Structure formats: structure tokens, C-alpha cells
C-alpha positions in Angstrom: 114.5 96.1 108.6 113.4 99.7 109.2 116.8 101.0 108.2 116.3 99.9 104.5 113.1 101.9 104.2 114.9 105.0 105.4 117.1 104.7 102.3 114.2 105.4 100.0 113.3 109.0 99.0 111.2 110.8 101.6 108.9 112.1 98.9 107.8 108.5 98.1 106.3 108.0 101.6 105.3 111.6 102.2 101.8 110.7 103.6 102.8 107.8 105.9 104.8 107.5 109.1 107.9 105.6 107.9 108.6 104.2 111.3 105.2 102.4 111.1 106.2 100.5 108.0 107.6 97.0 108.1 109.4 95.7 105.1 107.9 92.3 105.4 104.3 93.2 106.4 104.0 96.2 104.1 106.0 94.8 101.1 103.1 95.3 98.6 102.6 98.9 99.7 106.3 99.7 99.6 107.0 98.1 96.2 103.9 99.8 94.7 105.0 103.2 95.9 108.5 102.7 94.6 107.6 101.6 91.1 104.9 104.3 90.8 106.7 107.3 92.4 110.3 106.4 93.1 113.5 107.8 91.5 116.2 105.6 90.0 118.0 105.5 93.3 114.8 104.1 94.9 114.5 101.5 92.1 118.1 100.4 92.9 117.4 100.2 96.6 114.2 98.2 95.9 116.3 95.6 94.1 118.6 95.4 97.2 115.7 95.2 99.7 113.5 92.6 98.0 114.2 89.6 95.8 113.2 89.7 92.2 110.7 86.9 92.9 109.0 89.0 95.6 108.9 92.1 93.5 107.3 90.2 90.6 104.7 88.6 92.8 103.7 92.0 94.2 103.7 94.2 91.1 101.2 92.0 89.3 98.7 92.8 92.2 98.9 96.6 91.8 95.5 97.8 90.8 96.7 100.8 88.7 99.9 101.6 86.9 100.5 104.3 84.3 101.1 102.9 80.8 104.9 103.7 80.8 105.5 102.0 84.2 103.3 99.1 83.2 105.1 98.4 80.0 108.5 98.8 81.6 107.7 96.3 84.4 106.2 93.8 81.9 109.3 93.9 79.7 111.9 94.1 82.5 110.5 91.2 84.5 109.2 89.3 81.3 105.7 89.1 82.7 102.9 88.9 80.2 100.7 91.9 80.4 97.5 89.9 81.0 99.1 88.7 84.3 98.8 92.2 85.8 95.7 93.1 87.8 95.8 96.6 86.3 95.6 95.2 82.8 92.7 92.9 83.5 90.9 95.6 85.5 91.4 98.1 82.6 89.9 95.5 80.1 86.8 95.1 82.3 86.2 98.9 82.4 87.0 99.8 78.8 85.0 102.8 77.6 82.8 102.7 74.6 83.7 104.7 71.6 81.3 106.9 69.7 81.3 107.9 66.0 
């Protein structure tokens, strides 16, 4: 399975030793990195590497996503926003506004 990880952009995994990653055991880490930092070619490779069901089950667990990525994933996979950990976490830590 190591060979599929090598097909992703090197810049996505710049801080880890790719040979230590296992597609099965590190799926959440790999999927999070690709959706947060990957290029279009990485996105296409992600779709080949993991099933849609696996990707959906992992992206909802990501603790932080930028708004654009979050909205894209919610629409693309038809997942309600409140199913995402990053959404519920953001609601817990909303800042107060001042007048």
C-alpha cells in the first residue's frame, strides 16, 4: 500500500517520513492532509486510494478545516455541516461580539 502514498505530492507530507505511513493505519492523517493541503491531482489520487465511505467517515473527524474546504466537503459529500467535528467545535468556542 506504500506505493499509493508515493503518488501524492511530496509537499503534503513534508514533515513526516512517508515510508512510515501505512494507508490503513494512518488513513485519518492522510485524508486530512490531502483535503487540507493537497492539489487537485492529490484529490484525484485520494479518490482512487480510499472509498467514498471511508473518506466521509474520516473528514467529519478533522478538528479544523478552513471555511472553503469545509463548505466544499459538506456539499460534495452531502454531509450536513453539524456532522463535522470542526463545526461543532467552532460553535463551542464562538467569540463574543462587542458594540
